[in-house]
Predicted model as a PDB file, atoms N, CA, C, CB and O in Angstrom, pLDDT in the B-factor column:
MODEL        1                                                                  
ATOM      1  N   UNK A   1     -13.990 -10.071   6.058  1.00 78.00           N  
ATOM      2  CA  UNK A   1     -14.485  -8.749   6.272  1.00 78.00           C  
ATOM      3  C   UNK A   1     -14.201  -8.088   4.971  1.00 78.00           C  
ATOM      4  CB  UNK A   1     -13.835  -8.016   7.506  1.00 78.00           C  
ATOM      5  O   UNK A   1     -13.195  -8.383   4.326  1.00 78.00           O  
ATOM      6  N   UNK A   2     -15.244  -7.014   4.483  1.00 85.00           N  
ATOM      7  CA  UNK A   2     -14.987  -6.563   3.322  1.00 85.00           C  
ATOM      8  C   UNK A   2     -15.509  -5.016   3.866  1.00 85.00           C  
ATOM      9  CB  UNK A   2     -15.748  -7.415   1.998  1.00 85.00           C  
ATOM     10  O   UNK A   2     -16.248  -4.795   4.824  1.00 85.00           O  
ATOM     11  N   UNK A   3     -14.930  -4.105   3.012  1.00 85.00           N  
ATOM     12  CA  UNK A   3     -14.979  -2.433   3.450  1.00 85.00           C  
ATOM     13  C   UNK A   3     -15.651  -1.976   2.378  1.00 85.00           C  
ATOM     14  CB  UNK A   3     -13.482  -1.527   3.637  1.00 85.00           C  
ATOM     15  O   UNK A   3     -15.640  -2.673   1.363  1.00 85.00           O  
ATOM     16  N   UNK A   4     -16.356  -0.743   2.386  1.00 86.00           N  
ATOM     17  CA  UNK A   4     -16.826  -0.115   1.229  1.00 86.00           C  
ATOM     18  C   UNK A   4     -16.741   1.336   1.864  1.00 86.00           C  
ATOM     19  CB  UNK A   4     -18.348  -0.659   0.657  1.00 86.00           C  
ATOM     20  O   UNK A   4     -16.823   1.606   3.062  1.00 86.00           O  
ATOM     21  N   UNK A   5     -16.562   2.200   0.818  1.00 85.00           N  
ATOM     22  CA  UNK A   5     -16.070   3.454   0.683  1.00 85.00           C  
ATOM     23  C   UNK A   5     -17.403   4.293   0.104  1.00 85.00           C  
ATOM     24  CB  UNK A   5     -14.712   3.441  -0.295  1.00 85.00           C  
ATOM     25  O   UNK A   5     -18.032   4.101  -0.937  1.00 85.00           O  
ATOM     26  N   UNK A   6     -17.580   5.180   1.040  1.00 87.00           N  
ATOM     27  CA  UNK A   6     -18.707   5.946   0.572  1.00 87.00           C  
ATOM     28  C   UNK A   6     -18.416   7.342   0.478  1.00 87.00           C  
ATOM     29  CB  UNK A   6     -19.843   5.768   1.404  1.00 87.00           C  
ATOM     30  O   UNK A   6     -18.360   7.993   1.522  1.00 87.00           O  
ATOM     31  N   UNK A   7     -18.255   7.799  -0.438  1.00 85.00           N  
ATOM     32  CA  UNK A   7     -17.773   9.362  -0.916  1.00 85.00           C  
ATOM     33  C   UNK A   7     -19.258  10.333  -0.603  1.00 85.00           C  
ATOM     34  CB  UNK A   7     -17.253   9.399  -2.982  1.00 85.00           C  
ATOM     35  O   UNK A   7     -20.325  10.005  -1.121  1.00 85.00           O  
ATOM     36  N   UNK A   8     -19.137  11.548   0.310  1.00 85.00           N  
ATOM     37  CA  UNK A   8     -20.184  12.216   0.746  1.00 85.00           C  
ATOM     38  C   UNK A   8     -19.613  13.825   0.332  1.00 85.00           C  
ATOM     39  CB  UNK A   8     -20.517  11.834   2.420  1.00 85.00           C  
ATOM     40  O   UNK A   8     -18.700  14.364   0.958  1.00 85.00           O  
ATOM     41  N   UNK A   9     -20.302  14.448  -0.793  1.00 85.00           N  
ATOM     42  CA  UNK A   9     -20.276  15.580  -1.021  1.00 85.00           C  
ATOM     43  C   UNK A   9     -20.476  17.042  -0.083  1.00 85.00           C  
ATOM     44  CB  UNK A   9     -20.965  15.419  -1.813  1.00 85.00           C  
ATOM     45  O   UNK A   9     -19.864  18.105   0.017  1.00 85.00           O  
ATOM     46  N   UNK A  10     -21.711  16.424   0.534  1.00 86.00           N  
ATOM     47  CA  UNK A  10     -22.234  17.457   1.849  1.00 86.00           C  
ATOM     48  C   UNK A  10     -21.819  16.849   2.954  1.00 86.00           C  
ATOM     49  CB  UNK A  10     -23.887  17.717   2.062  1.00 86.00           C  
ATOM     50  O   UNK A  10     -22.535  15.985   3.461  1.00 86.00           O  
ATOM     51  N   UNK A  11     -20.412  17.245   3.600  1.00 82.00           N  
ATOM     52  CA  UNK A  11     -20.362  16.888   4.847  1.00 82.00           C  
ATOM     53  C   UNK A  11     -21.430  17.165   5.678  1.00 82.00           C  
ATOM     54  CB  UNK A  11     -19.382  17.335   5.322  1.00 82.00           C  
ATOM     55  O   UNK A  11     -21.849  16.183   6.291  1.00 82.00           O  
ATOM     56  N   UNK A  12     -22.114  18.438   5.920  1.00 89.00           N  
ATOM     57  CA  UNK A  12     -23.098  18.457   6.816  1.00 89.00           C  
ATOM     58  C   UNK A  12     -24.369  17.103   6.679  1.00 89.00           C  
ATOM     59  CB  UNK A  12     -23.676  19.943   6.608  1.00 89.00           C  
ATOM     60  O   UNK A  12     -25.165  17.097   7.617  1.00 89.00           O  
ATOM     61  N   UNK A  13     -24.530  16.266   5.854  1.00 89.00           N  
ATOM     62  CA  UNK A  13     -25.197  15.261   5.783  1.00 89.00           C  
ATOM     63  C   UNK A  13     -24.739  13.519   6.395  1.00 89.00           C  
ATOM     64  CB  UNK A  13     -25.394  15.414   4.466  1.00 89.00           C  
ATOM     65  O   UNK A  13     -25.351  12.452   6.428  1.00 89.00           O  
ATOM     66  N   UNK A  14     -23.198  14.011   6.862  1.00 87.00           N  
ATOM     67  CA  UNK A  14     -22.480  13.105   7.531  1.00 87.00           C  
ATOM     68  C   UNK A  14     -23.040  12.081   8.606  1.00 87.00           C  
ATOM     69  CB  UNK A  14     -21.601  13.813   8.054  1.00 87.00           C  
ATOM     70  O   UNK A  14     -22.974  10.852   8.593  1.00 87.00           O  
ATOM     71  N   UNK A  15     -23.601  12.920   9.524  1.00 90.00           N  
ATOM     72  CA  UNK A  15     -24.424  12.033  10.351  1.00 90.00           C  
ATOM     73  C   UNK A  15     -25.870  11.461   9.842  1.00 90.00           C  
ATOM     74  CB  UNK A  15     -24.647  12.781  11.569  1.00 90.00           C  
ATOM     75  O   UNK A  15     -26.277  10.306   9.966  1.00 90.00           O  
ATOM     76  N   UNK A  16     -26.312  12.191   9.442  1.00 93.00           N  
ATOM     77  CA  UNK A  16     -27.783  11.079   8.829  1.00 93.00           C  
ATOM     78  C   UNK A  16     -27.500  10.276   7.993  1.00 93.00           C  
ATOM     79  CB  UNK A  16     -29.028  11.699   8.062  1.00 93.00           C  
ATOM     80  O   UNK A  16     -28.415   9.461   7.879  1.00 93.00           O  
ATOM     81  N   UNK A  17     -26.103   9.951   6.869  1.00 91.00           N  
ATOM     82  CA  UNK A  17     -25.978   9.056   6.289  1.00 91.00           C  
ATOM     83  C   UNK A  17     -25.458   8.195   7.138  1.00 91.00           C  
ATOM     84  CB  UNK A  17     -25.453   9.250   5.293  1.00 91.00           C  
ATOM     85  O   UNK A  17     -25.957   7.072   7.059  1.00 91.00           O  
ATOM     86  N   UNK A  18     -24.192   8.402   8.336  1.00 90.00           N  
ATOM     87  CA  UNK A  18     -23.895   7.629   9.046  1.00 90.00           C  
ATOM     88  C   UNK A  18     -24.717   6.646  10.076  1.00 90.00           C  
ATOM     89  CB  UNK A  18     -23.226   8.240   9.433  1.00 90.00           C  
ATOM     90  O   UNK A  18     -24.202   5.685  10.648  1.00 90.00           O  
ATOM     91  N   UNK A  19     -25.874   6.994  10.189  1.00 92.00           N  
ATOM     92  CA  UNK A  19     -27.233   6.526  10.983  1.00 92.00           C  
ATOM     93  C   UNK A  19     -27.694   5.727  10.045  1.00 92.00           C  
ATOM     94  CB  UNK A  19     -28.381   7.649  11.433  1.00 92.00           C  
ATOM     95  O   UNK A  19     -28.047   4.607  10.413  1.00 92.00           O  
ATOM     96  N   UNK A  20     -27.830   6.135   8.393  1.00 93.00           N  
ATOM     97  CA  UNK A  20     -28.814   5.306   7.899  1.00 93.00           C  
ATOM     98  C   UNK A  20     -28.191   4.200   7.426  1.00 93.00           C  
ATOM     99  CB  UNK A  20     -29.621   5.885   6.939  1.00 93.00           C  
ATOM    100  O   UNK A  20     -28.981   3.326   7.070  1.00 93.00           O  
ATOM    101  N   UNK A  21     -26.558   3.830   7.246  1.00 92.00           N  
ATOM    102  CA  UNK A  21     -25.751   2.742   7.158  1.00 92.00           C  
ATOM    103  C   UNK A  21     -25.755   2.179   8.115  1.00 92.00           C  
ATOM    104  CB  UNK A  21     -24.653   2.878   6.858  1.00 92.00           C  
ATOM    105  O   UNK A  21     -25.845   0.957   7.997  1.00 92.00           O  
ATOM    106  N   UNK A  22     -25.666   2.741   9.493  1.00 91.00           N  
ATOM    107  CA  UNK A  22     -25.628   1.781  10.802  1.00 91.00           C  
ATOM    108  C   UNK A  22     -26.705   0.704  10.979  1.00 91.00           C  
ATOM    109  CB  UNK A  22     -25.747   2.644  12.077  1.00 91.00           C  
ATOM    110  O   UNK A  22     -26.576  -0.254  11.741  1.00 91.00           O  
ATOM    111  N   UNK A  23     -27.996   0.989  10.056  1.00 93.00           N  
ATOM    112  CA  UNK A  23     -29.352   0.352  10.323  1.00 93.00           C  
ATOM    113  C   UNK A  23     -29.108  -0.848   9.220  1.00 93.00           C  
ATOM    114  CB  UNK A  23     -30.850   1.473  10.031  1.00 93.00           C  
ATOM    115  O   UNK A  23     -29.648  -1.954   9.254  1.00 93.00           O  
ATOM    116  N   UNK A  24     -28.395  -0.491   8.471  1.00 92.00           N  
ATOM    117  CA  UNK A  24     -28.139  -1.713   7.456  1.00 92.00           C  
ATOM    118  C   UNK A  24     -27.704  -3.416   8.613  1.00 92.00           C  
ATOM    119  CB  UNK A  24     -26.397  -1.057   6.197  1.00 92.00           C  
ATOM    120  O   UNK A  24     -27.155  -3.487   9.713  1.00 92.00           O  
ATOM    121  N   UNK A  25     -28.227  -4.445   7.755  1.00 92.00           N  
ATOM    122  CA  UNK A  25     -27.734  -5.434   8.297  1.00 92.00           C  
ATOM    123  C   UNK A  25     -26.187  -5.729   8.325  1.00 92.00           C  
ATOM    124  CB  UNK A  25     -28.367  -6.316   7.785  1.00 92.00           C  
ATOM    125  O   UNK A  25     -25.504  -5.164   7.470  1.00 92.00           O  
ATOM    126  N   UNK A  26     -25.480  -6.693   9.370  1.00 90.00           N  
ATOM    127  CA  UNK A  26     -24.193  -6.880   8.822  1.00 90.00           C  
ATOM    128  C   UNK A  26     -23.341  -5.564   8.794  1.00 90.00           C  
ATOM    129  CB  UNK A  26     -24.345  -7.446   7.446  1.00 90.00           C  
ATOM    130  O   UNK A  26     -22.144  -5.836   8.702  1.00 90.00           O  
ATOM    131  N   UNK A  27     -23.556  -4.439   8.837  1.00 91.00           N  
ATOM    132  CA  UNK A  27     -22.681  -3.176   9.214  1.00 91.00           C  
ATOM    133  C   UNK A  27     -22.323  -3.397  10.838  1.00 91.00           C  
ATOM    134  CB  UNK A  27     -23.621  -1.591   8.926  1.00 91.00           C  
ATOM    135  O   UNK A  27     -23.093  -3.366  11.798  1.00 91.00           O  
ATOM    136  N   UNK A  28     -21.336  -3.555  10.812  1.00 88.00           N  
ATOM    137  CA  UNK A  28     -20.431  -3.646  12.370  1.00 88.00           C  
ATOM    138  C   UNK A  28     -19.969  -1.936  12.976  1.00 88.00           C  
ATOM    139  CB  UNK A  28     -18.582  -4.722  12.002  1.00 88.00           C  
ATOM    140  O   UNK A  28     -20.310  -1.434  14.047  1.00 88.00           O  
ATOM    141  N   UNK A  29     -19.040  -1.271  11.807  1.00 87.00           N  
ATOM    142  CA  UNK A  29     -18.661  -0.189  12.169  1.00 87.00           C  
ATOM    143  C   UNK A  29     -18.441   0.938  10.827  1.00 87.00           C  
ATOM    144  CB  UNK A  29     -17.481  -0.527  12.989  1.00 87.00           C  
ATOM    145  O   UNK A  29     -17.984   0.684   9.712  1.00 87.00           O  
ATOM    146  N   UNK A  30     -18.927   2.224  11.356  1.00 87.00           N  
ATOM    147  CA  UNK A  30     -19.104   3.552  10.457  1.00 87.00           C  
ATOM    148  C   UNK A  30     -18.572   4.344  11.101  1.00 87.00           C  
ATOM    149  CB  UNK A  30     -20.405   4.089  10.092  1.00 87.00           C  
ATOM    150  O   UNK A  30     -19.018   4.840  12.136  1.00 87.00           O  
ATOM    151  N   UNK A  31     -17.187   4.660  10.405  1.00 84.00           N  
ATOM    152  CA  UNK A  31     -16.202   5.847  11.094  1.00 84.00           C  
ATOM    153  C   UNK A  31     -15.630   6.364   9.432  1.00 84.00           C  
ATOM    154  CB  UNK A  31     -14.594   5.058  12.483  1.00 84.00           C  
ATOM    155  O   UNK A  31     -15.475   5.686   8.416  1.00 84.00           O  
ATOM    156  N   UNK A  32     -15.420   7.785   9.674  1.00 80.00           N  
ATOM    157  CA  UNK A  32     -14.938   8.638   8.543  1.00 80.00           C  
ATOM    158  C   UNK A  32     -13.728   8.433   8.431  1.00 80.00           C  
ATOM    159  CB  UNK A  32     -15.129  10.001   8.621  1.00 80.00           C  
ATOM    160  O   UNK A  32     -13.024   8.107   9.387  1.00 80.00           O  
ATOM    161  N   UNK A  33     -13.395   8.557   7.507  1.00 76.00           N  
ATOM    162  CA  UNK A  33     -12.186   8.681   6.860  1.00 76.00           C  
ATOM    163  C   UNK A  33     -12.029   9.993   5.927  1.00 76.00           C  
ATOM    164  CB  UNK A  33     -12.011   7.444   6.085  1.00 76.00           C  
ATOM    165  O   UNK A  33     -12.168   9.887   4.708  1.00 76.00           O  
ATOM    166  N   UNK A  34     -11.769  11.086   6.466  1.00 72.00           N  
ATOM    167  CA  UNK A  34     -11.707  12.566   5.964  1.00 72.00           C  
ATOM    168  C   UNK A  34     -10.605  12.845   4.947  1.00 72.00           C  
ATOM    169  CB  UNK A  34     -11.472  13.541   7.168  1.00 72.00           C  
ATOM    170  O   UNK A  34      -9.439  12.594   5.249  1.00 72.00           O  
ATOM    171  N   UNK A  35     -10.925  13.362   3.733  1.00 74.00           N  
ATOM    172  CA  UNK A  35     -10.026  13.588   2.732  1.00 74.00           C  
ATOM    173  C   UNK A  35      -9.546  14.885   3.440  1.00 74.00           C  
ATOM    174  CB  UNK A  35     -10.625  13.666   1.164  1.00 74.00           C  
ATOM    175  O   UNK A  35     -10.379  15.659   3.914  1.00 74.00           O  
ATOM    176  N   UNK A  36      -8.049  15.162   3.526  1.00 80.00           N  
ATOM    177  CA  UNK A  36      -7.398  16.461   3.616  1.00 80.00           C  
ATOM    178  C   UNK A  36      -7.548  17.325   2.517  1.00 80.00           C  
ATOM    179  CB  UNK A  36      -6.069  16.322   3.819  1.00 80.00           C  
ATOM    180  O   UNK A  36      -7.200  16.807   1.456  1.00 80.00           O  
ATOM    181  N   UNK A  37      -8.036  18.698   2.426  1.00 82.00           N  
ATOM    182  CA  UNK A  37      -7.984  19.109   1.426  1.00 82.00           C  
ATOM    183  C   UNK A  37      -6.766  20.154   0.948  1.00 82.00           C  
ATOM    184  CB  UNK A  37      -9.108  19.472   1.376  1.00 82.00           C  
ATOM    185  O   UNK A  37      -6.325  20.860   1.854  1.00 82.00           O  
ATOM    186  N   UNK A  38      -6.209  20.318  -0.307  1.00 90.00           N  
ATOM    187  CA  UNK A  38      -5.277  20.757  -0.778  1.00 90.00           C  
ATOM    188  C   UNK A  38      -5.429  22.203  -0.867  1.00 90.00           C  
ATOM    189  CB  UNK A  38      -5.040  20.134  -1.822  1.00 90.00           C  
ATOM    190  O   UNK A  38      -6.358  22.788  -0.310  1.00 90.00           O  
ATOM    191  N   UNK A  39      -4.379  22.891  -1.675  1.00 92.00           N  
ATOM    192  CA  UNK A  39      -4.877  24.184  -2.069  1.00 92.00           C  
ATOM    193  C   UNK A  39      -5.820  24.702  -3.290  1.00 92.00           C  
ATOM    194  CB  UNK A  39      -3.850  24.777  -2.192  1.00 92.00           C  
ATOM    195  O   UNK A  39      -6.441  25.765  -3.296  1.00 92.00           O  
ATOM    196  N   UNK A  40      -5.793  23.764  -4.279  1.00 92.00           N  
ATOM    197  CA  UNK A  40      -6.741  23.703  -5.267  1.00 92.00           C  
ATOM    198  C   UNK A  40      -8.224  23.734  -4.526  1.00 92.00           C  
ATOM    199  CB  UNK A  40      -6.468  22.389  -6.160  1.00 92.00           C  
ATOM    200  O   UNK A  40      -9.022  24.671  -4.526  1.00 92.00           O  
ATOM    201  N   UNK A  41      -8.355  22.504  -3.925  1.00 89.00           N  
ATOM    202  CA  UNK A  41      -9.493  22.359  -3.279  1.00 89.00           C  
ATOM    203  C   UNK A  41     -10.323  23.721  -2.489  1.00 89.00           C  
ATOM    204  CB  UNK A  41      -9.110  21.329  -2.366  1.00 89.00           C  
ATOM    205  O   UNK A  41     -11.454  24.203  -2.546  1.00 89.00           O  
ATOM    206  N   UNK A  42      -9.398  23.930  -1.945  1.00 90.00           N  
ATOM    207  CA  UNK A  42      -9.789  24.989  -0.850  1.00 90.00           C  
ATOM    208  C   UNK A  42      -9.873  26.333  -2.007  1.00 90.00           C  
ATOM    209  CB  UNK A  42      -8.394  25.180   0.652  1.00 90.00           C  
ATOM    210  O   UNK A  42     -10.654  27.253  -1.765  1.00 90.00           O  
ATOM    211  N   UNK A  43      -9.254  26.352  -2.910  1.00 93.00           N  
ATOM    212  CA  UNK A  43      -9.529  27.535  -3.841  1.00 93.00           C  
ATOM    213  C   UNK A  43     -10.924  27.451  -4.771  1.00 93.00           C  
ATOM    214  CB  UNK A  43      -8.244  27.644  -4.841  1.00 93.00           C  
ATOM    215  O   UNK A  43     -11.689  28.337  -5.153  1.00 93.00           O  
ATOM    216  N   UNK A  44     -10.918  26.148  -4.946  1.00 93.00           N  
ATOM    217  CA  UNK A  44     -12.522  26.237  -5.817  1.00 93.00           C  
ATOM    218  C   UNK A  44     -13.422  26.358  -4.681  1.00 93.00           C  
ATOM    219  CB  UNK A  44     -13.066  24.704  -6.860  1.00 93.00           C  
ATOM    220  O   UNK A  44     -14.481  26.946  -4.901  1.00 93.00           O  
ATOM    221  N   UNK A  45     -13.201  25.904  -3.479  1.00 91.00           N  
ATOM    222  CA  UNK A  45     -14.371  25.734  -2.626  1.00 91.00           C  
ATOM    223  C   UNK A  45     -14.724  27.422  -2.163  1.00 91.00           C  
ATOM    224  CB  UNK A  45     -13.960  24.584  -1.206  1.00 91.00           C  
ATOM    225  O   UNK A  45     -15.850  27.865  -1.940  1.00 91.00           O  
ATOM    226  N   UNK A  46     -13.443  28.177  -2.098  1.00 93.00           N  
ATOM    227  CA  UNK A  46     -13.461  29.680  -1.991  1.00 93.00           C  
ATOM    228  C   UNK A  46     -14.701  30.371  -2.948  1.00 93.00           C  
ATOM    229  CB  UNK A  46     -11.920  30.248  -2.491  1.00 93.00           C  
ATOM    230  O   UNK A  46     -15.717  30.981  -2.615  1.00 93.00           O  
ATOM    231  N   UNK A  47     -14.108  29.965  -4.401  1.00 94.00           N  
ATOM    232  CA  UNK A  47     -14.681  30.102  -5.695  1.00 94.00           C  
ATOM    233  C   UNK A  47     -16.377  30.109  -5.562  1.00 94.00           C  
ATOM    234  CB  UNK A  47     -14.106  28.854  -6.634  1.00 94.00           C  
ATOM    235  O   UNK A  47     -17.234  30.960  -5.801  1.00 94.00           O  
ATOM    236  N   UNK A  48     -16.405  28.893  -5.121  1.00 94.00           N  
ATOM    237  CA  UNK A  48     -17.977  28.600  -4.774  1.00 94.00           C  
ATOM    238  C   UNK A  48     -18.962  29.522  -4.045  1.00 94.00           C  
ATOM    239  CB  UNK A  48     -18.027  27.468  -3.957  1.00 94.00           C  
ATOM    240  O   UNK A  48     -20.083  29.987  -4.251  1.00 94.00           O  
ATOM    241  N   UNK A  49     -18.015  29.567  -3.096  1.00 95.00           N  
ATOM    242  CA  UNK A  49     -18.986  30.385  -1.922  1.00 95.00           C  
ATOM    243  C   UNK A  49     -18.619  32.028  -2.035  1.00 95.00           C  
ATOM    244  CB  UNK A  49     -18.559  29.773  -0.090  1.00 95.00           C  
ATOM    245  O   UNK A  49     -18.808  32.919  -1.207  1.00 95.00           O  
ATOM    246  N   UNK A  50     -18.032  32.080  -3.357  1.00 94.00           N  
ATOM    247  CA  UNK A  50     -18.257  33.721  -3.941  1.00 94.00           C  
ATOM    248  C   UNK A  50     -17.071  34.564  -3.033  1.00 94.00           C  
ATOM    249  CB  UNK A  50     -20.182  34.482  -3.518  1.00 94.00           C  
ATOM    250  O   UNK A  50     -17.072  35.795  -3.073  1.00 94.00           O  
ATOM    251  N   UNK A  51     -16.094  33.848  -2.238  1.00 92.00           N  
ATOM    252  CA  UNK A  51     -15.020  34.424  -1.637  1.00 92.00           C  
ATOM    253  C   UNK A  51     -14.088  34.965  -2.754  1.00 92.00           C  
ATOM    254  CB  UNK A  51     -14.349  33.433  -0.717  1.00 92.00           C  
ATOM    255  O   UNK A  51     -13.045  34.314  -2.803  1.00 92.00           O  
ATOM    256  N   UNK A  52     -14.155  35.876  -3.583  1.00 90.00           N  
ATOM    257  CA  UNK A  52     -13.343  36.334  -4.715  1.00 90.00           C  
ATOM    258  C   UNK A  52     -12.881  37.722  -4.809  1.00 90.00           C  
ATOM    259  CB  UNK A  52     -14.022  36.104  -5.841  1.00 90.00           C  
ATOM    260  O   UNK A  52     -13.782  38.561  -4.788  1.00 90.00           O  
ATOM    261  N   UNK A  53     -11.745  38.125  -4.901  1.00 87.00           N  
ATOM    262  CA  UNK A  53     -11.571  39.499  -4.758  1.00 87.00           C  
ATOM    263  C   UNK A  53     -10.945  40.044  -6.140  1.00 87.00           C  
ATOM    264  CB  UNK A  53     -10.659  39.793  -3.483  1.00 87.00           C  
ATOM    265  O   UNK A  53     -10.433  39.296  -6.972  1.00 87.00           O  
ATOM    266  N   UNK A  54     -11.031  41.175  -6.253  1.00 92.00           N  
ATOM    267  CA  UNK A  54     -10.337  41.680  -7.739  1.00 92.00           C  
ATOM    268  C   UNK A  54      -9.680  43.085  -7.209  1.00 92.00           C  
ATOM    269  CB  UNK A  54     -11.671  41.990  -9.244  1.00 92.00           C  
ATOM    270  O   UNK A  54     -10.162  43.771  -6.308  1.00 92.00           O  
ATOM    271  N   UNK A  55      -8.478  43.382  -7.948  1.00 95.00           N  
ATOM    272  CA  UNK A  55      -7.806  44.669  -7.699  1.00 95.00           C  
ATOM    273  C   UNK A  55      -7.396  45.124  -9.233  1.00 95.00           C  
ATOM    274  CB  UNK A  55      -6.429  44.493  -6.598  1.00 95.00           C  
ATOM    275  O   UNK A  55      -7.099  44.312 -10.109  1.00 95.00           O  
ATOM    276  N   UNK A  56      -7.426  46.484  -9.405  1.00 96.00           N  
ATOM    277  CA  UNK A  56      -7.278  46.913 -10.425  1.00 96.00           C  
ATOM    278  C   UNK A  56      -5.830  47.310 -10.660  1.00 96.00           C  
ATOM    279  CB  UNK A  56      -8.155  47.782 -10.550  1.00 96.00           C  
ATOM    280  O   UNK A  56      -5.520  47.691 -11.789  1.00 96.00           O  
ATOM    281  N   UNK A  57      -4.849  47.254  -9.630  1.00 96.00           N  
ATOM    282  CA  UNK A  57      -3.513  47.206 -10.126  1.00 96.00           C  
ATOM    283  C   UNK A  57      -2.814  46.544  -8.624  1.00 96.00           C  
ATOM    284  CB  UNK A  57      -2.898  48.909 -10.724  1.00 96.00           C  
ATOM    285  O   UNK A  57      -3.562  46.140  -7.733  1.00 96.00           O  
ATOM    286  N   UNK A  58      -1.611  46.507  -8.517  1.00 96.00           N  
ATOM    287  CA  UNK A  58      -0.732  45.743  -7.634  1.00 96.00           C  
ATOM    288  C   UNK A  58      -0.747  46.412  -6.295  1.00 96.00           C  
ATOM    289  CB  UNK A  58       0.715  45.641  -8.193  1.00 96.00           C  
ATOM    290  O   UNK A  58      -0.670  45.785  -5.239  1.00 96.00           O  
ATOM    291  N   UNK A  59      -0.876  48.027  -6.409  1.00 95.00           N  
ATOM    292  CA  UNK A  59      -0.884  49.019  -5.377  1.00 95.00           C  
ATOM    293  C   UNK A  59      -2.441  48.591  -4.882  1.00 95.00           C  
ATOM    294  CB  UNK A  59      -0.590  50.749  -5.961  1.00 95.00           C  
ATOM    295  O   UNK A  59      -2.590  48.225  -3.716  1.00 95.00           O  
ATOM    296  N   UNK A  60      -3.480  48.640  -5.705  1.00 95.00           N  
ATOM    297  CA  UNK A  60      -4.828  48.415  -5.128  1.00 95.00           C  
ATOM    298  C   UNK A  60      -4.860  46.839  -4.390  1.00 95.00           C  
ATOM    299  CB  UNK A  60      -6.009  48.571  -6.434  1.00 95.00           C  
ATOM    300  O   UNK A  60      -5.498  46.666  -3.351  1.00 95.00           O  
ATOM    301  N   UNK A  61      -4.244  45.939  -4.926  1.00 93.00           N  
ATOM    302  CA  UNK A  61      -4.336  44.675  -4.132  1.00 93.00           C  
ATOM    303  C   UNK A  61      -3.625  44.789  -2.574  1.00 93.00           C  
ATOM    304  CB  UNK A  61      -3.573  43.482  -5.040  1.00 93.00           C  
ATOM    305  O   UNK A  61      -3.978  44.257  -1.522  1.00 93.00           O  
ATOM    306  N   UNK A  62      -2.400  45.767  -2.887  1.00 94.00           N  
ATOM    307  CA  UNK A  62      -1.699  45.852  -1.530  1.00 94.00           C  
ATOM    308  C   UNK A  62      -2.434  46.380  -0.521  1.00 94.00           C  
ATOM    309  CB  UNK A  62      -0.535  46.608  -1.556  1.00 94.00           C  
ATOM    310  O   UNK A  62      -2.380  45.876   0.601  1.00 94.00           O  
ATOM    311  N   UNK A  63      -3.239  47.493  -0.798  1.00 94.00           N  
ATOM    312  CA  UNK A  63      -4.166  48.314  -0.103  1.00 94.00           C  
ATOM    313  C   UNK A  63      -5.461  47.230   0.606  1.00 94.00           C  
ATOM    314  CB  UNK A  63      -4.770  49.508  -1.297  1.00 94.00           C  
ATOM    315  O   UNK A  63      -5.840  47.354   1.771  1.00 94.00           O  
ATOM    316  N   UNK A  64      -5.968  46.271  -0.282  1.00 91.00           N  
ATOM    317  CA  UNK A  64      -6.604  45.846  -0.102  1.00 91.00           C  
ATOM    318  C   UNK A  64      -6.267  44.508   1.379  1.00 91.00           C  
ATOM    319  CB  UNK A  64      -6.920  45.744  -1.381  1.00 91.00           C  
ATOM    320  O   UNK A  64      -6.900  44.070   2.340  1.00 91.00           O  
ATOM    321  N   UNK A  65      -4.919  44.309   0.766  1.00 91.00           N  
ATOM    322  CA  UNK A  65      -4.630  43.300   1.861  1.00 91.00           C  
ATOM    323  C   UNK A  65      -4.120  43.929   3.259  1.00 91.00           C  
ATOM    324  CB  UNK A  65      -3.518  42.296   1.321  1.00 91.00           C  
ATOM    325  O   UNK A  65      -3.866  43.329   4.304  1.00 91.00           O  
ATOM    326  N   UNK A  66      -4.054  45.108   3.019  1.00 92.00           N  
ATOM    327  CA  UNK A  66      -3.624  46.177   4.385  1.00 92.00           C  
ATOM    328  C   UNK A  66      -5.151  46.317   5.319  1.00 92.00           C  
ATOM    329  CB  UNK A  66      -3.023  48.157   3.670  1.00 92.00           C  
ATOM    330  O   UNK A  66      -5.237  46.399   6.544  1.00 92.00           O  
ATOM    331  N   UNK A  67      -6.211  46.315   4.376  1.00 82.00           N  
ATOM    332  CA  UNK A  67      -7.474  46.719   4.910  1.00 82.00           C  
ATOM    333  C   UNK A  67      -8.081  45.577   6.123  1.00 82.00           C  
ATOM    334  CB  UNK A  67      -8.505  46.861   3.573  1.00 82.00           C  
ATOM    335  O   UNK A  67      -9.159  45.782   6.679  1.00 82.00           O  
TER     336      UNK A  67                                                      
ENDMDL                                                                          
END                                                                             
């Protein structure tokens, strides 16, 4: 038996891709192997989603954190 790895960027398409792959002749099983995100992956995702904050000073940062 041979295994194939498929990397998917948009997780929301997982079910559609899983269904398409399972229709291929010879495919026995399609199961996810989810990659755990590290801190850098989450930070890059935050930037892409626009979750960015700015502060003019340390006091301003602390006040934003309290709010």
